[in-house]
N, C-alpha and C positions, 0 to 999 in steps of 0.2 A: 842473199839468191848469190853463187857466185860468177858477179860479170865475164868474167872470163871465162868460165865453165860453159855458159851461157853459148857464146861468142863459137866458141868450137864449132866445127863443119863434125858433121855425122859423117861415119866413113861404111859404105857397102859391106855387107857382112854376111859371110859364107854361112853355110853348114858345120865348115869347120874351124870357124872363127872362137876361141878361147873364150871363157867369158873372163866377167873380173873376178880378180882372189880376192880373198875375205877384206888381207891388210889394201889393195887398190880400192875396193869399194868403200870400207871402212874411211878412209882419207877424202874419197870421193864426199861424201856421204856428211862427212864434215861440212864441205860448204853450200849443204840444202838445209837449211834449218825447215823441220815441219816434214820433214821428212823421212820412211822408216824401210826399212828391209822383211818383206812379210813373206811369207811361203802358204803359195796356194795354188792346189791342182801339184802340188812336187816339185812348184818352181819357184825360184825368187820372183821375186817383186819387190821395183820401188813404189809405194804408195805414200802417196799425200795427200787428205785433206782441207777444202779451202772453205770459208764460209761467207756467208750473204746477204746482206739485208731482204732479200724476197729474192724472187725463184727467176724474175727477170733478169737482175742481175749475174745471178748461177747461170743460169742459160747462155748469157752473151759470154760470161767466161769460159763454156762449156764451149761455144762458137771459136772462141780465139784461140782456143785448145785445136781445136780441129783445124784449123788453120794452118796456124804451124807443122799439126803432123801431115798435113798433104803438102806444105812445102817442102820437108825431108823425107816424106813416104818413109813415116815410122809415128806408127801411130797405137794408142796407149788404150786402155779399156776404161770408159768412164761412165758413172752414176751421178748424173745429178736432179739434183731431190730443188723442194723446197727450201736455200735460205743455205746450201753448200752443196759440194761436188768433190767425187774423190776420184785419184787419177792414179791407173796405173802402168806403168812402163815395164819392159819386160821385152825380149827378143823372141821372139818367135823360133827364130832360125837354129838356133843354139839352146834352146830348152830353160835361159837362166838371164843376167844381167851381162851388158855389153856397153860401153863406155856410153856407146850413143843414147841409151836410157839415162844417165845421170842429165848428159847434153841438155834433153828434152825437158828432165826433171827442171833444170834451170830453167827453159824458157818458160816451161809451163809457170813456174812461179814467179815469171818478168810479165806473164800476161794476165795479170788481179785487178788491172787498173788496162780500160782501153789508150 
């Protein structure tokens, strides 16, 4: 996880804000081991899978990511299963990826432990 990326502040994003370029995304993704860019519903999204030893730990992680999302007012899609959580970030208002998504992915990676 990139500590410097996780410490950046999310910026307010307007519908006319630009998505990150492929080159920017490639550079940012290099700082996020375990994350990948996927296309779902026609939009690029950051997707990360996290594994845990049981459901309780997966749920606790989900709640930590939820708290980070509330604090930043930027919310992911979370799928919580026994021992596994999938987190997907994208910026709804621009229909793709913004730097904020990479910042939040870095923060989520840092939330694997309480």
